[in-house]
N, C-alpha and C positions, 0 to 999 in steps of 0.2 A: 652707508651700508644698511642702516636701519630703514631708511626710506625705500631703498631697493627691495628689501625684504617685505615691506608693507605692500608695495606694488605687486610683487609676485603672488602674495597671499590673497589679495582681494581681486586681482585681475589676471588670473593665471592664463586664460586662453589668449588674451590680447598680448601679454608680455611674451608668451611663447612665440606668437606670430611676429612680434616686433623684433625679438632676438634672432629669429630665423633670417629676417631680412638684413639685419645689421650684424651678421654673425662674426665677421672679422673685427669690426669695431668693438663689439662687446667681449669677444673671447680673447683678443690680443691687444689692440691698440689702447683701449681705455685702461685696462689693468696695468699694462706696461708703463704708460704715461703717468698713471696715478702713483705707482711705486717709485718711478724715476723722480717725480716731483718731491715725494716724501723724503727720499734719500738726499737730494740736494738741499732740502729745507733743514734737515738735521745737521748736515755737514756745514751749512752756512751758520747755523746757530752755535754749534759746539766748537767750531774751529775759529771763531772770532778772535779770542784771546791768544791761542797758540800761534796763529799766523801773524798777529800784531807783534808778539814778542820776537818772532823770527824775521820781522820786517818784510813780510811777503803779503802786503795788503792787496797786491794785484791778483793773487790767487783767490782771495776772498771776494774781490769784485767780480772775477770770472765766475765763481760759484753763484753769485747773485744774478748774473746775466743768464746762466744756464737754468737757474731756478725759475726765472721769469719766462724763458723760452718754453720750458716744460709745462708751466702753468697755463700759458696762453695756448699752447698746442692742445692741452687737455680741454680748455674752454671751447675751442673751435670744434674739437671732435664731438663733445657732448651737445653742442648746438645743432648737430645734424639731426638726431632724433627729435629734438624740440621743434625745429623748424619744419621737419618732414610731417609731423602730426597736424600742422596747420596748412601747409602748402605742399602736399605730396605731388610728385611727378606722375601724371596719369595720361593714358592714351585711351580715349573713348570710355572713360570711367574705370579702367583697370589700372592698378598701380604698376608702374615700371619698377624693375628691380630683380625680383627672383626670376631666374631663367634667362631670357633673351638679353636684358639690359644690364644685369649685374648689380652689385651693391652700390657702386659709385652713383648710379642714377638716384638712389635713395638719399645718399649723402649730399650730392650736389643738386639739391632741390631748389625751387624758385626763390626762396627767401633765406637760404643758408648764409650767403655772404652779407646781405644786408643786416641779418641778425648778428653775425660775427662782428661787424663794424659797430653796431649799436651797443651790443653788450660789452665789447672791449673798451670803448670810450666810457661807457657807464661804470665799468669796474675800476678804471683808472680814477674816475671822479670819486667813486665810493671809497677806494683805497686811500686817496689823499685825505678825505675827511675823517677816515678812521685813524690815520696817523695824527691828524690834528686833535682828535678826541683823546687819544692816549696822552699826547702832550698836555692837553688841558687838564685831564684827570691828575696827571703827575704834578702839574703846576699848582693846583689847588692843595695837593697833599705835601708839597715841598716845605722844608723847614729852613733852608738857607737861601741867601741871595744868589749864590752860584747855581743851585738847582733850579731856582725860578727863572734865571736868565737862560739856562739851557732849554728848559721845557717851553718857555715863551718862544724861543727861536724855532723849536720843533713844531709848535702850533702854527706859527707863521708859515713855515715851510709846507706843512700839510694842507693848510688852506690854499696856498699858492698852487699846489698840485691839483687839488680838488677843483678849484676855480678855473685853472687853466684848461683842464679837460672838459669842464662843464660848458665852456663857450661853444665848442663844436657839437655838443650833445643834441641840441634841438635839430640841427641839420641832419645828424645821423638818424634821428627819429623820423624826420620827413622822408628821407631816402627809404627807410624801412616801410613807412606807410604807403609811399608811392608804389612800391613793389607789391604790397598786399592788394591795393586797388587794381593793379594790372593783372594780378593772378585771378582775383574774383572780387569785383566791386561790391558785392553784397557783404563781404567780410568788413571792408572799410566802413560801409554804411551802418553795419551792426555795432561797430565800435564808436563811430563818431556821432551818429544821430539816432541811435535806437537804444537797445537795452543797456549798453555799456557807456552811453554818453555821459552820465553823471560820474562814472569812474574816471573818464578823461578830464572832466571838470576838476575833480580833486587832484588829479595829476598836474594840471596846469597851476593850481593854487600852490602845490608843493614846490614846483619848479620856481615859481615866483618868490616863494619864501627863501629858497636856496640862493637865488641871485641877490635878493635884498639883504639876507643875512650875511652873505660873504662880503658884500659891499659895506655893510655896517661894521664888520670886523676890520676892513681896510681903513674905515674912518677912525675907529678907536686906535688902531695901530699908528696912524698918521699923527694923532694928537700927542703921542709920546715923543715925537721928533721935534727938537728945538729949532726955532727959526723958520718954520714952514707954514705960518698962519695963512698965507695967501692961497696955498693949495687946498686947505680946509674950506675956505670960502668958495672956491671953484667946485669942490665936491658937493657942497650943500645943495646946489641947484640940480645936480644930476639925480639926487634922491627923489626930488619932487617928480621929475619925469619918469623915474623908475616905477613909482607907485601907480602912475597913470598907465604906463605900458603894461604892468602886471595886471591891472584891473581890466584893460581891454583884452589881454590874452585869455583870461578865464571868464569873460562875460558870455553867458549862454544865450542862445536865441529864445529858447523856451525854458521855463523853470519846472519842467517835469521830465521824467527819465526817458520817455519815448516820444517820437514825433506823432504817434497815433493816439487818439483818445480811446481809453478803455472804459468798460462799463463801470458806472459808479463814480467816475472822476468829476463829472459836472454836477455841482450842487443843484438841488431841486429849484431853488429860487433864481437861478441864472440860466440864460440861454447859452447855447454852444458858442456862439460868436463872442458873447460877453466874457465867457470863461477864457477863451483863447486870448482875448485882448488883455485880460488880467494876468496872464502867465507868460507874457513875452515882453521884450524890450519895447518901449515906445517907438513910434515910427522915426522920430528924429534921431534916436540912438541906435536904431536897428543895424546901421552899418558896422557897429563895433563887433557884431557877432559873425561878420563875414571873414573868410580866410585871408582876404587881402589886408584887412585891418589887423588881424591877429599876426600875420607874418611880418607886417611892418613893425608892430609893437615888439615882437620877439627879436627882430634884427636890431632895433634901437636899444633894447635892453642889453643885448650882447655888446653892442658898441659902447654904451655908457659904462658897462663893467670894465671893458678893456681900457677905456679912457681913465677911469679911477685908478686902475692898477698901474698904468703908466705914470700918472701923477704921483702915486705912492712911491714908485721906484725913483723918480726924479727927486722927491723929497728926501729919500734915504741917502742919495748921493750928495745932496746939497746941505742937508741938516746933520744933526748929531743924534743917532738913535742909541738908546740904552735899553737893552733887553732885560726883562724882569721888572720893569717899572710900568707895565701896562695896566690899564683899568681892569680889575677882576671880572667885570661883566663880559669882557671879551672871551674869557674861557668858557662861560656858560653859553655864549653864542656859538662857539666851536662844538660844544656838546649837542646843542640844538641842530646844527648843520649835519653832524654825523648821524643823529637819530633820524632826521628828515630824509637824508639820502638813503639810508637803509630801508626805511619804510616805503620810500618811493620805488626802490628796486622790487620790493615785494609786491606792490600794487601793479607795477608794469608787467611783472611776470604773470599775475592773475589775469590781467586784461588779455594778454597774448593767449593764455590757455583757454579762457572762457569764450574767446572768439570762435572756437571750434564748435560751439553750441552743444548738441547732444551726440557728438562724434568723438571717438578716440583719435581717429585719423579722418580729417575733414572729407566728407562725402565718400569715404571708402570703408571705414570700420566703425559701425555705430555702437554707442554705449548702451547696452541693453540691461544694465543693472537697475534694480528697483529704486536705488537712491540717487539716480542721475538727475541733476537739476542745476540750473544756473543760480548761484547764491546771490542774495541782494548785496548792495554796497555796504550796508551795515554789517552783515554777516562776514563778508570778505574783509572789511576793515578790522573787525575783531580778531580774525585769524592772523592778518598781517601784523597787527599791533602785538599780539601774543608772541609771535615768532621773533619780532624785533626786540621785545623786552627780554625774552629768554636769551637771545644772542648777546645783548648788552650786559645781562647779568653774568653770563659766562665770561665775557671779555673783562668785566671788572674783577671777577674772581681771579682770572689769569694775571692781570696787572698786580 
C-alpha cells in the first residue's frame, strides 16, 4: 500500500493512464484477491489448534490449498502490468487495449505467461529457502534435543522444496528470455551484452552459489547418516565438476559492462586492440563465453544436483538418520541460501524493470521526469541489499 502511494505521488499522470487501461484489474480483481488471500491466511493461522482438537485436519489442509490458489492468482494478476510495461501489445506503435481491443489485450501481452511461469517457479524456490531459514534460525535458538530434531527436519524439508523448484528455474528463465528476444531483440541485447550485462553476470554467480550451497547442505546432511560412506565418496567428485560448471556459466566474454568502447576507457599507454585483448578471455578459452558452453554447463549443474539428491534419498533409506545431530555449519548454509535467494529475486526484478530504458511502457510512454536514469550495478546492489536486510530484520523480529 505504501509503495502504491509513492507511485501515485511521484508519477500521477502515468499511474492514472495505467489504471485507466487496467481498470477492472485495479478496481476489482486485485483488491478482491488481496482481501481473499488475507482472510484465508488468518483462518489458516488461527484455526490451526481448534481444528486439530476437533480432528478436522482436512479442513485446515483445504484452507492451505485455498490460500495458495488465492496467492498464485494474485501473483498472476499483478504480473500483467509488470509484463505489459516491458512488452506492450502494439499495432503500428499504438497500444492495444482502450477502445477496440479491450483490457484483455493489455493483460494478455507478449510476456505475461512466460513471466508467470518464471516468477511462480522462482517464488516456490524462494519460499522453500525461507522455510529452511526459519528452521535454521529456530535450530540455532533451540534449547532441547527434541526442538533441534524438529527444526533440523524443517530445514531439510525447506531446502528440498527450494532445491526441487530451483532445478527447472534456469529453463523458465530461458523461456522468458526467448520471448523477450522474439518481441524485440534489442531488449535481449541490452540485457545480455550491453548496459545490463554485468547485472546478468552477478545473477549467474548467485545462481551458482545457490546450486553449490544447496549441494553442500546435502553433503553435510548425508554425513550424519550411519553406514553410507560410499555415497559421500561418490558425491565428492560431483562438487569438483560443479565448480567447473559454475565457472563456465558466469565467465564473461569481456570484462567491462558494455560491448562498445566509451571515451576514456582505453589507457593512454595502450592501443585499442591491446586494451580489447586485455579485457577478454584468451582465444583458447573464448568458447566458455558462448551460449552453447554455458547451456551445457547449466544442464550438467542441474543433472549433478539431481544426482546428489537421489544419492541422499538412497542413503536415508539404507542408513540410519538422526535428526538434530547435524553439523551446525549446515544451519548457516541454509541462512546463506535464503539470503542469496531473496537478493537474487530483487536483482532479477531490477533487470526486468531497467530493460525498459527511459520508458514507463517500452516505446509507448516515455519517462520525462528529471530524475530518470539507469542506475549502476553498485547503486542497484545497494538498494537490493538494503531491501533484503530490512526484510530479514522484519522476519527475525516476527520469529
